[in-house]
N, C-alpha and C positions, 0 to 999 in steps of 0.2 A: 772312181774312185781316189779317194785322198791319206792317201795309208800317214799315221802319226807313231814316230815312234815315244816308246815309254821309258823313260834308265830308272831301274828300282836303283837305291847304292845297293853300297859293294856289299854292306855287314849282313844285309837283308838277299834269302833265301827264292820268297818271290813275293805277289802281294794279289791280296784280293782281285773277285773280280767287279766287286764293286765299291771298288775306293779306288779304284784304278778310270771305271765310270768317273768318279768326286776327281782328279789326282790332274785325271785329261778336261776339266771344263768341258769334261762332254755330257754331263750332266751338272743340276743346283748344287741339289740338295743328296743323301745320302738313302731320300723316302723314296730320292723317286729314278736313286737307283734301281731298287731294293724293288720298285716301279714295275722301270723298263726289263730287270732281273728274268722275273718270274711270272710277269706276262709274255716268258719266249722272242722277246726282240732283244735278244741280243746273242753271239752268235761266240760261239772260239774253236779254235782253230775251223772252221769251219764247216760246226753245228747247235743248234741250236741249242747253247744251257741255262736253263733252270732254277743252274746251283749261285746260288749271289757271295757263294764265304769263299764261292770255286779258287781256289791254290792257282794261281798264271805267272811257268816260273821262269826267263828267259828266251826269247827264239820261241813265245805260244802268240798266238793271238789273238781280239777282240773286237772286231765288226760291232754296229752299231751307230747305225740310222747313215749307213753311207760311205762311214768314216773304215781304218781300221787300223786299232793300236795294235800297235807290237811293242814285244816286250822288252826290252835287253841291257 
């Protein structure tokens, strides 16, 4: 399993799940992120999440296509 660390800006307390997927390069477009999340293809902290606007904070993790994205 591959782990990628995703840094959020110091002045921000969270990143939305769809933004994380797009900024990390896991998906090419926001539409693809929306589709993947709504179809239950993404896990947040080990559980399937279908809320694309889910707020991820430092130490949260999202998993998509065998890659874990850790928010730091």
